[in-house]
Residue frames relative to the residue before (quaternion, step in Angstrom):
aa qw qx qy qz dx dy dz
M 1.0000 0.0000 0.0000 0.0000 0.00 0.00 0.00
N 0.2729 -0.7344 0.5899 0.1955 3.50 -1.05 0.65
I 0.0199 -0.8403 0.5395 -0.0494 3.65 -0.31 1.23
R 0.1075 -0.7547 0.6454 0.0481 3.39 -1.19 0.92
E 0.2270 -0.7940 0.5541 0.1045 3.53 -0.54 1.12
G 0.2044 0.7815 -0.5810 0.0989 3.68 -1.03 0.60
F 0.3906 -0.6892 0.5597 0.2434 3.45 -1.37 -0.30
V 0.1535 -0.7216 0.6569 0.1557 3.55 -1.28 0.46
E 0.2639 -0.7803 0.5509 0.1344 3.60 -1.11 0.64
V 0.0825 0.7801 -0.6131 0.0935 3.62 -0.77 1.11
E 0.8541 -0.0791 -0.0014 0.5140 3.71 -0.83 1.04
G 0.7378 -0.4233 0.1965 0.4877 3.56 0.94 0.86
H 0.5629 0.5436 -0.3848 0.4894 3.59 1.21 0.00
R 0.1478 -0.7564 0.6308 0.0896 3.49 -1.13 0.94
L 0.1147 -0.8423 0.5266 0.0028 3.43 -0.34 1.38
A 0.4048 -0.7051 0.5259 0.2499 3.53 -0.87 0.97
C 0.0258 -0.7587 0.6509 -0.0060 3.55 -1.27 0.58
L 0.2847 -0.6760 0.6661 0.1350 3.39 -1.62 0.43
A 0.0503 -0.7334 0.6732 0.0806 3.53 -1.03 0.74
V 0.0948 -0.8394 0.5348 -0.0189 3.61 -0.29 1.24
N 0.8721 0.0116 -0.0644 0.4849 3.59 -0.96 0.93
E 0.1223 0.8354 -0.5327 0.0580 3.53 0.98 0.77
H 0.5679 0.6080 -0.3953 0.3893 3.63 1.06 -0.54
L 0.6806 0.4902 -0.2596 0.4786 3.52 1.27 -0.50
A 0.4384 0.6995 -0.4730 0.3080 3.65 1.20 -0.04
R 0.1786 -0.7771 0.6014 0.0491 3.47 -1.12 0.94
A 0.5910 -0.6220 0.4085 0.3114 3.50 -1.05 0.83
D 0.7345 0.4293 -0.2209 0.4768 3.56 1.13 -0.87
E 0.6675 0.4677 -0.3484 0.4630 3.68 1.22 0.22
P 0.4439 -0.6367 0.5338 0.3357 3.63 -0.76 0.68
A 0.5502 -0.5902 0.5010 0.3130 3.54 -1.50 0.40
V 0.1663 -0.8018 0.5582 0.1340 3.57 -0.73 0.79
V 0.1322 -0.8293 0.5429 0.0011 3.62 -0.60 1.15
F 0.1912 -0.7923 0.5672 0.1182 3.56 -0.73 0.94
I 0.0788 -0.7910 0.6026 0.0705 3.65 -0.86 0.74
H 0.3930 -0.7712 0.4555 0.2079 3.64 -0.73 1.02
G 0.5363 -0.6055 0.4739 0.3481 3.57 -1.34 -0.25
V 0.6616 -0.4669 0.3278 0.4866 3.70 -1.09 0.16
L 0.8242 0.2652 -0.2418 0.4381 3.43 -1.46 0.64
A 0.5928 0.4708 -0.3676 0.5402 3.69 1.26 0.09
S 0.2337 -0.7417 0.5850 0.2303 3.63 -1.08 -0.47
V 0.7646 -0.4013 0.2782 0.4205 3.48 -1.53 0.25
N 0.6699 0.5355 -0.2921 0.4232 3.55 1.09 -0.67
C 0.4218 0.7253 -0.4464 0.3110 3.65 1.28 -0.09
W 0.7107 0.5107 -0.2652 0.4046 3.50 1.10 -0.93
R 0.3870 0.7649 -0.4560 0.2390 3.66 1.21 -0.28
D 0.8116 0.1503 -0.0767 0.5593 3.57 1.07 -0.84
A 0.5731 0.6277 -0.3506 0.3932 3.60 1.41 0.25
V 0.5712 0.5608 -0.4088 0.4383 3.55 1.28 -0.25
P 0.6478 -0.4937 0.4071 0.4135 3.56 -1.31 0.33
P 0.6715 -0.5531 0.3618 0.3352 3.44 -1.23 1.02
S 0.6831 0.5347 -0.3139 0.3859 3.45 0.92 -0.90
F 0.6572 0.5243 -0.2820 0.4622 3.59 1.40 -0.47
R 0.5393 0.6547 -0.3930 0.3551 3.57 1.24 -0.55
D 0.8282 0.1811 -0.0245 0.5298 3.61 0.87 -0.86
G 0.7843 0.4254 -0.1719 0.4176 3.43 1.21 -0.63
R 0.8148 0.1638 -0.1311 0.5404 3.53 1.27 0.09
A 0.5602 -0.6296 0.4441 0.3041 3.45 -1.13 0.52
W 0.1065 0.8009 -0.5804 0.1014 3.65 -0.88 0.92
Y 0.2212 -0.7412 0.6146 0.1550 3.56 -1.31 0.27
A 0.1909 -0.7111 0.6684 0.1055 3.35 -1.45 0.44
L 0.0433 -0.7911 0.6100 0.0094 3.66 -0.92 0.86
S 0.4793 -0.6935 0.4917 0.2182 3.50 -1.14 0.89
L 0.4661 -0.5821 0.5826 0.3233 3.39 -1.44 0.41
P 0.5759 -0.5394 0.4403 0.4284 3.63 -1.13 0.40
A 0.8584 0.2542 -0.1698 0.4120 3.58 -1.38 0.50
H 0.5511 0.5826 -0.3460 0.4870 3.50 1.43 0.50
H 0.3750 -0.7453 0.4863 0.2595 3.72 -0.29 1.14
P 0.5341 -0.1473 -0.8320 -0.0272 1.51 -2.03 1.54
S 0.3486 0.7254 -0.5038 0.3137 3.57 1.13 0.42
T 0.1076 -0.7868 0.5997 0.0988 3.66 -1.19 0.32
V 0.3298 -0.7294 0.5674 0.1929 3.42 -1.31 0.51
P 0.5574 -0.5969 0.4339 0.3805 3.46 -1.23 0.43
E 0.7180 -0.4766 0.2961 0.4119 3.62 -1.28 0.47
N 0.7469 0.4267 -0.2163 0.4618 3.57 0.91 -0.91
F 0.2889 0.7813 -0.5011 0.2346 3.64 1.17 0.28
H 0.1171 0.7893 -0.5790 0.1675 3.56 -0.79 1.14
A 0.6485 -0.5659 0.3636 0.3565 3.46 -1.21 0.91
S 0.6172 0.5989 -0.3452 0.3757 3.57 0.98 -0.76
Q 0.6238 0.5309 -0.3232 0.4739 3.61 1.30 -0.46
V 0.6159 0.6035 -0.3056 0.4037 3.56 1.17 -0.67
D 0.4003 0.6753 -0.5711 0.2400 3.58 -0.21 1.21
A 0.7755 -0.3619 0.2373 0.4598 3.73 -1.19 -0.08
P 0.6380 0.4816 -0.3309 0.5015 3.76 0.93 -0.87
W 0.6423 0.5224 -0.3453 0.4419 3.66 0.84 -0.87
F 0.6586 0.5075 -0.3196 0.4545 3.53 0.81 -0.91
S 0.6762 0.5202 -0.2933 0.4315 3.49 0.88 -0.90
R 0.6458 0.5101 -0.3082 0.4772 3.54 1.02 -0.83
V 0.7127 0.4844 -0.2722 0.4282 3.53 0.69 -0.95
M 0.7337 0.4248 -0.2415 0.4722 3.50 0.81 -1.04
S 0.6370 0.4885 -0.3458 0.4858 3.62 1.16 -0.62
G 0.5981 0.5360 -0.3509 0.4815 3.68 1.02 -0.60
A 0.6906 0.4885 -0.2881 0.4488 3.51 0.92 -0.93
L 0.6436 0.5163 -0.3347 0.4551 3.54 1.01 -0.63
Q 0.6630 0.4928 -0.2980 0.4783 3.51 1.00 -0.70
A 0.6527 0.4759 -0.3241 0.4924 3.58 1.08 -0.46
L 0.6705 0.4981 -0.2883 0.4683 3.50 1.17 -0.48
V 0.8190 0.1540 -0.0482 0.5507 3.62 0.73 -0.91
A 0.4293 -0.7123 0.4627 0.3071 3.67 1.15 0.22
D 0.7999 -0.2886 0.2427 0.4668 3.64 -1.00 -0.96
R 0.3932 0.7273 -0.4878 0.2802 3.59 1.06 0.44
P 0.5535 -0.5837 0.4689 0.3648 3.52 -1.07 0.51
V 0.0973 -0.8613 0.4987 0.0009 3.47 -0.75 0.86
I 0.2004 -0.7682 0.6005 0.0955 3.62 -1.20 0.67
V 0.1585 -0.8099 0.5580 0.0870 3.73 -0.41 1.09
V 0.0874 -0.7304 0.6761 0.0410 3.41 -1.03 1.03
G 0.0194 -0.8260 0.5605 -0.0564 3.52 -0.57 1.18
H 0.2056 -0.7738 0.5878 0.1164 3.52 -1.10 0.74
S 0.8482 0.0424 -0.0614 0.5244 3.61 -0.82 0.98
T 0.8065 -0.0263 0.0154 0.5904 3.57 -0.23 -1.11
G 0.5344 0.5851 -0.3726 0.4830 3.44 1.32 -0.38
G 0.6390 0.5086 -0.3026 0.4913 3.62 1.17 -0.62
F 0.5943 0.5249 -0.3502 0.4986 3.50 1.07 -0.68
C 0.6236 0.5631 -0.3312 0.4294 3.54 0.95 -0.94
A 0.6601 0.5200 -0.3075 0.4465 3.54 0.91 -1.10
L 0.6322 0.5213 -0.3087 0.4829 3.64 0.89 -1.02
N 0.7532 0.4400 -0.2639 0.4117 3.53 0.64 -0.99
L 0.5704 0.5368 -0.3616 0.5057 3.65 1.23 -0.49
A 0.6780 0.4667 -0.3370 0.4571 3.69 0.95 -0.63
I 0.5841 0.5877 -0.3427 0.4427 3.44 1.13 -0.76
H 0.7439 0.3429 -0.1817 0.5441 3.64 0.86 -1.01
Q 0.4523 -0.7212 0.4623 0.2483 3.69 1.11 0.33
A 0.0371 -0.8202 0.5684 -0.0531 3.60 0.64 1.12
P 0.5660 -0.6069 0.4525 0.3264 3.69 -0.87 0.90
N 0.8826 0.1034 -0.0897 0.4497 3.53 -0.95 0.97
L 0.4386 0.6806 -0.4402 0.3882 3.48 1.32 0.24
I 0.1177 -0.8478 0.5142 0.0553 3.72 -0.41 1.13
G 0.8051 -0.0531 0.0899 0.5839 3.41 1.21 -0.63
I 0.1846 -0.7737 0.5979 0.0996 3.60 -1.30 0.44
V 0.1332 -0.7013 0.6885 0.1281 3.46 -1.46 0.37
S 0.1184 -0.7735 0.6198 0.0588 3.58 -0.63 1.13
V 0.1301 -0.7699 0.6229 0.0483 3.61 -0.57 1.15
A 0.8424 -0.0393 0.0775 0.5318 3.68 -0.54 0.88
G 0.3291 0.7544 -0.5009 0.2676 3.63 1.19 0.43
F 0.2614 -0.7603 0.5796 0.1331 3.45 -1.51 0.43
H 0.3440 -0.7194 0.5643 0.2137 3.52 -1.21 0.44
V 0.7950 0.2104 -0.1357 0.5525 3.64 1.11 -0.26
G 0.4885 -0.6977 0.4333 0.2946 3.73 -0.76 0.71
K 0.5117 0.6084 -0.4510 0.4057 3.50 0.58 1.00
W 0.0395 0.8206 -0.5629 0.0907 3.67 -0.40 1.29
G 0.4344 -0.6455 0.5590 0.2865 3.42 -1.54 0.14
S 0.7193 0.4708 -0.3060 0.4091 3.53 -1.34 -0.43
I 0.7942 -0.3282 0.2314 0.4561 3.51 -1.41 -0.17
E 0.6279 0.5562 -0.3164 0.4431 3.54 0.90 -0.83
G 0.6125 0.5404 -0.3158 0.4828 3.55 1.14 -0.86
L 0.6501 0.5460 -0.3181 0.4220 3.56 0.87 -0.95
L 0.6725 0.5205 -0.2808 0.4450 3.45 1.08 -0.91
L 0.6099 0.5749 -0.2522 0.4836 3.41 1.26 -0.89
W 0.6540 0.4753 -0.2790 0.5182 3.57 1.04 -0.92
L 0.6313 0.5208 -0.3491 0.4564 3.65 0.89 -0.84
A 0.7024 0.4688 -0.2996 0.4440 3.55 0.74 -0.99
G 0.6924 0.5279 -0.2840 0.4016 3.55 1.10 -0.74
L 0.5052 0.6675 -0.3979 0.3754 3.54 1.42 -0.11
G 0.6539 -0.5239 0.2989 0.4567 3.48 1.19 -0.53
R 0.7538 -0.4384 0.2423 0.4253 3.63 -1.10 0.12
W 0.5974 0.5856 -0.3620 0.4113 3.53 1.13 -0.56
T 0.6565 0.4714 -0.3477 0.4752 3.62 1.17 -0.22
K 0.3527 0.7950 -0.4644 0.1674 3.64 1.19 -0.22
Y 0.7685 0.3878 -0.2262 0.4559 3.51 0.76 -1.09
L 0.5115 0.5597 -0.4146 0.5032 3.65 1.24 -0.27
F 0.6932 0.4688 -0.3121 0.4498 3.63 0.71 -1.00
M 0.6318 0.5187 -0.3537 0.4547 3.54 0.88 -0.82
A 0.6442 0.5542 -0.3101 0.4262 3.56 0.86 -1.14
N 0.6856 0.5067 -0.3169 0.4157 3.62 0.81 -0.77
L 0.6753 0.4615 -0.2714 0.5073 3.46 1.14 -0.73
L 0.6256 0.5019 -0.3617 0.4754 3.62 1.07 -0.59
S 0.6387 0.5251 -0.3376 0.4498 3.75 0.94 -0.70
A 0.7179 0.4592 -0.2621 0.4529 3.55 1.09 -0.55
R 0.6840 0.6144 -0.2892 0.2664 3.52 0.82 -1.06
N 0.7199 0.3861 -0.2200 0.5331 3.61 1.34 -0.40
N 0.6369 0.5000 -0.3223 0.4904 3.55 1.31 0.14
A 0.3284 -0.8127 0.4426 0.1894 3.58 -0.27 1.20
F 0.6076 0.5565 -0.3388 0.4542 3.48 1.30 -0.65
V 0.6794 0.4739 -0.3142 0.4638 3.53 0.92 -0.88
Q 0.6320 0.5475 -0.3401 0.4304 3.51 1.01 -0.63
R 0.6148 0.5495 -0.2864 0.4879 3.53 1.17 -0.97
T 0.6595 0.4951 -0.2925 0.4841 3.57 0.98 -1.03
F 0.6577 0.5402 -0.3035 0.4284 3.47 0.80 -1.05
A 0.7015 0.4585 -0.2937 0.4598 3.59 0.90 -0.97
S 0.6314 0.5513 -0.3497 0.4185 3.62 1.01 -0.69
Q 0.5584 0.5919 -0.3805 0.4394 3.62 1.29 -0.42
L 0.6558 0.5367 -0.3162 0.4265 3.55 1.07 -0.36
A 0.6335 0.5030 -0.3138 0.4973 3.60 1.42 -0.24
H 0.5501 -0.5768 0.4872 0.3568 3.56 -1.32 0.28
D 0.7805 0.2010 -0.0866 0.5856 3.62 0.68 -1.18
R 0.2779 -0.8120 0.4922 0.1453 3.46 0.06 1.33
K 0.6679 0.4881 -0.3269 0.4570 3.65 0.78 -0.89
A 0.6911 0.4586 -0.3281 0.4520 3.62 0.76 -0.73
Y 0.5464 0.6006 -0.3551 0.4632 3.60 1.19 -0.69
L 0.7194 0.4820 -0.2407 0.4383 3.51 0.68 -1.35
A 0.6789 0.5083 -0.2972 0.4386 3.55 1.08 -0.85
N 0.5961 0.5853 -0.3634 0.4125 3.56 1.11 -0.45
P 0.4363 -0.6973 0.4839 0.2986 3.76 -0.56 0.95
L 0.5915 0.5917 -0.3849 0.3897 3.64 1.07 -0.61
S 0.5898 0.5652 -0.3753 0.4380 3.67 1.15 -0.56
Q 0.6755 0.4486 -0.3099 0.4964 3.67 0.85 -0.82
Q 0.6187 0.5691 -0.3380 0.4232 3.68 1.04 -0.70
F 0.6141 0.5682 -0.3122 0.4501 3.40 1.13 -0.91
L 0.6729 0.4888 -0.2736 0.4832 3.54 0.90 -1.11
D 0.6056 0.5699 -0.3505 0.4309 3.60 0.87 -0.91
N 0.6941 0.5077 -0.2695 0.4334 3.49 0.81 -1.26
I 0.7748 0.2968 -0.2341 0.5068 3.75 0.75 -0.77
G 0.3894 0.7703 -0.4697 0.1854 3.70 1.08 -0.12
P 0.6571 0.5024 -0.2965 0.4774 3.54 0.85 -0.96
N 0.6425 0.5222 -0.2996 0.4741 3.69 1.01 -0.71
T 0.6610 0.5398 -0.2733 0.4440 3.41 0.95 -1.15
R 0.6874 0.4809 -0.2928 0.4589 3.58 0.87 -0.96
A 0.7406 0.3955 -0.2164 0.4982 3.67 1.12 -0.45
Q 0.3856 0.7415 -0.5034 0.2194 3.58 1.11 0.16
D 0.4251 -0.6749 0.5453 0.2578 3.48 -1.30 0.69
T 0.3242 -0.8104 0.4641 0.1506 3.60 0.01 1.34
A 0.6197 0.5592 -0.3171 0.4502 3.58 1.10 -0.89
A 0.6681 0.5011 -0.2870 0.4693 3.56 1.02 -0.87
L 0.6455 0.5152 -0.3203 0.4641 3.48 1.00 -0.96
F 0.5908 0.5307 -0.3897 0.4663 3.71 0.86 -0.70
E 0.6160 0.5075 -0.3589 0.4840 3.86 0.86 -0.77
L 0.6798 0.4891 -0.3041 0.4540 3.57 0.77 -1.04
F 0.7242 0.4367 -0.3019 0.4401 3.65 0.66 -1.03
N 0.5761 0.5654 -0.3722 0.4581 3.65 1.07 -0.68
G 0.6969 0.4788 -0.2821 0.4533 3.59 0.83 -0.88
I 0.6071 0.5670 -0.3036 0.4667 3.58 1.05 -0.93
S 0.5982 0.6418 -0.2997 0.3748 3.49 0.98 -0.80
R 0.7262 0.4125 -0.1553 0.5276 3.44 1.39 -0.78
L 0.5240 0.6803 -0.4061 0.3127 3.52 1.22 -0.23
E 0.0675 0.7753 -0.6194 0.1035 3.62 -1.12 0.78
I 0.0838 0.8293 -0.5437 0.0979 3.55 -0.33 1.22
G 0.3152 0.8045 -0.4521 0.2215 3.59 1.37 0.23
H 0.6699 0.5146 -0.2755 0.4589 3.53 1.06 -0.92
E 0.7181 0.4162 -0.2780 0.4836 3.69 1.19 -0.34
L 0.3906 0.7239 -0.5086 0.2544 3.65 1.11 0.00
G 0.6651 0.5365 -0.3478 0.3857 3.63 0.89 -0.51
R 0.5556 0.5749 -0.4020 0.4463 3.59 1.34 0.08
I 0.4812 0.6672 -0.4373 0.3634 3.64 1.16 -0.04
T 0.0325 -0.8574 0.5136 -0.0108 3.47 -0.60 0.99
I 0.5709 0.5185 -0.3518 0.5305 3.56 1.53 0.19
P 0.6147 -0.5626 0.4019 0.3796 3.52 -1.21 0.49
C 0.1134 -0.8022 0.5832 -0.0581 3.45 -1.09 1.12
Y 0.1482 -0.7292 0.6607 0.0985 3.55 -1.17 0.91
V 0.1870 -0.7536 0.6241 0.0876 3.42 -1.11 0.84
F 0.0387 -0.7795 0.6251 0.0110 3.71 -0.31 1.16
A 0.0726 0.7901 -0.6019 0.0905 3.49 -1.06 1.01
G 0.3992 -0.6628 0.5739 0.2682 3.61 -1.25 0.67
S 0.4895 -0.6853 0.4598 0.2817 3.61 -0.93 0.84
H 0.7655 0.2450 -0.1701 0.5701 3.67 1.23 -0.26
D 0.1658 0.8280 -0.5209 0.1250 3.59 0.95 0.85
P 0.2092 -0.8109 0.5184 0.1732 3.69 -0.36 0.98
V 0.5809 0.5330 -0.3847 0.4801 3.79 1.30 -0.05
V 0.8105 0.1321 -0.0177 0.5705 3.53 0.44 -1.36
P 0.3363 -0.7993 0.4511 0.2109 3.57 -0.07 1.18
A 0.6524 -0.4864 0.3959 0.4255 3.59 -1.26 0.40
S 0.6481 0.5467 -0.3586 0.3905 3.63 0.90 -0.80
Q 0.6057 0.5402 -0.3628 0.4579 3.63 1.13 -0.47
S 0.6434 0.5440 -0.2874 0.4555 3.52 1.03 -1.02
L 0.6658 0.5042 -0.3209 0.4467 3.52 1.05 -0.84
V 0.5915 0.5729 -0.3373 0.4562 3.52 1.12 -0.67
I 0.6990 0.4695 -0.2661 0.4693 3.57 0.90 -0.98
A 0.6873 0.4838 -0.3134 0.4420 3.57 0.95 -0.84
G 0.6297 0.5154 -0.3029 0.4960 3.62 1.31 -0.66
G 0.7348 0.5025 -0.2449 0.3842 3.55 0.98 -1.03
V 0.7135 0.4457 -0.2701 0.4683 3.55 1.05 -0.69
P 0.4769 -0.7133 0.4297 0.2813 3.52 -0.54 1.16
G 0.8695 0.0840 -0.0894 0.4785 3.70 -0.67 1.01
A 0.3257 0.7813 -0.4848 0.2201 3.44 1.27 0.31
K 0.2366 -0.7517 0.5945 0.1596 3.46 -1.19 0.68
T 0.2135 -0.8113 0.5395 0.0716 3.52 -0.82 1.14
V 0.0700 -0.7442 0.6636 0.0306 3.38 -1.28 0.90
V 0.1300 -0.8120 0.5684 0.0256 3.49 -0.75 1.24
F 0.2190 -0.7740 0.5783 0.1361 3.62 -0.71 1.02
R 0.3495 -0.7628 0.5267 0.1363 3.59 -0.36 1.35
G 0.8376 0.1302 -0.1493 0.5092 3.48 -0.98 1.22
A 0.5891 0.5473 -0.3883 0.4501 3.58 1.12 0.22
G 0.3096 -0.7354 0.5625 0.2166 3.55 -1.22 0.53
H 0.8607 -0.1387 0.1410 0.4690 3.59 -0.91 -1.02
M 0.7913 0.3458 -0.1548 0.4798 3.54 1.21 -0.37
P 0.0041 0.8825 -0.4703 0.0023 3.52 0.96 1.04
F 0.5765 0.5950 -0.3864 0.4053 3.65 1.19 -0.34
I 0.6934 0.3711 -0.2468 0.5662 3.46 1.49 -0.45
E 0.7132 0.4776 -0.2795 0.4302 3.63 0.80 -0.91
S 0.7820 0.1193 -0.0798 0.6065 3.60 1.07 -0.60
A 0.0684 -0.8982 0.4307 0.0555 3.47 1.00 1.03
D 0.6991 0.4840 -0.2491 0.4637 3.52 0.81 -1.18
T 0.6765 0.4714 -0.2837 0.4895 3.58 0.78 -1.01
F 0.6399 0.5293 -0.3281 0.4502 3.64 0.90 -0.75
S 0.6991 0.4808 -0.2993 0.4365 3.52 0.92 -0.90
H 0.6281 0.5271 -0.3368 0.4629 3.53 1.05 -0.69
A 0.6535 0.5373 -0.2819 0.4526 3.51 1.03 -0.93
L 0.6725 0.4827 -0.2787 0.4869 3.61 0.95 -0.97
E 0.6453 0.5174 -0.3442 0.4443 3.60 0.85 -0.73
A 0.6509 0.5327 -0.2814 0.4620 3.53 1.11 -0.97
A 0.6317 0.5361 -0.3147 0.4632 3.57 1.10 -0.91
I 0.7047 0.4691 -0.2809 0.4521 3.54 0.72 -1.06
D 0.6440 0.4873 -0.3589 0.4680 3.55 0.89 -0.59
D 0.6345 0.5326 -0.3035 0.4708 3.58 1.06 -0.71
L 0.6924 0.4884 -0.2633 0.4612 3.54 1.00 -0.81
S 0.6082 0.5202 -0.3330 0.4986 3.48 1.33 -0.67
C 0.6550 0.4885 -0.3224 0.4779 3.62 0.93 -0.79
S 0.6959 0.4780 -0.2905 0.4503 3.64 0.99 -0.63
R 0.2412 0.8260 -0.4677 0.2018 3.52 1.29 0.10
G 0.7856 0.2549 -0.1939 0.5294 3.64 -0.71 1.03
K 0.6247 0.5721 -0.3714 0.3801 3.57 1.08 -0.60
R 0.1497 -0.7850 0.5924 0.1017 3.62 -1.13 0.57
V 0.2805 -0.7045 0.6301 0.1672 3.53 -1.22 0.68
P 0.4833 -0.6558 0.4994 0.2950 3.51 -1.04 0.99
A 0.4674 -0.6809 0.5045 0.2519 3.44 -1.01 1.20
S 0.5858 -0.5534 0.4679 0.3628 3.56 -1.29 0.40
P 0.5254 -0.6017 0.4960 0.3404 3.68 -1.12 0.71
């Protein structure tokens, strides 16, 4: 892969980005942008994209706010974190990254929420989305859910939240154990070399995370709810979900699949929150097919729900 690392700036946020295989970009293809989930980083996609993308196609990765090496403005506060804020920041970052090119967003977990939210707010040049284990409400399960719950209790939990992250970020064993909690079949997940490669790719960023900024982000995410707005999405949408996701339950995925007009759903049987590792081959084929379909559907609109 030919990777260019960089940053885009929106509303005081400096968001990390990767531009991969730019020499292979074609005028007749939309830009494909990947957005990661919380506690990961922009570098998580280096080995998580389909094999055909690694050396055979141009693609981009964009960071969530408050995730190293991204930085936040000095006045960043949980009160700013709502759906319109996410839309402004991520839409502005997309435009800074790919200019006026048509774009397909593939988002995992909170990245999946971002993709859905961008579609709801009709981000310019967005022609299709793939939500992978995305959510419509800030209520999760597993360890990530406990951190979200803790941050949502209020400012008195800030230092307890930060202490939990600090205790884990320099301990490789704890990080690997933590990550395995997101999978359905933990033994199979840990046996897959991709799981360690994923952690190796994000490790330098994880060890340098700004835990105070992450508290503000998590506190705000705990109040998010966009389920009632899913009917406003008028661009083609794919909903990817693991059948046994311990973080974003199947009930959330069902609401999204039923709420987005014309949504196409792909369920990865026996997979949890990390289908691109747990069901790597199946996931790669499904994502390639989805992106090809979204590229061919360029310009098509789906009637919004009344």
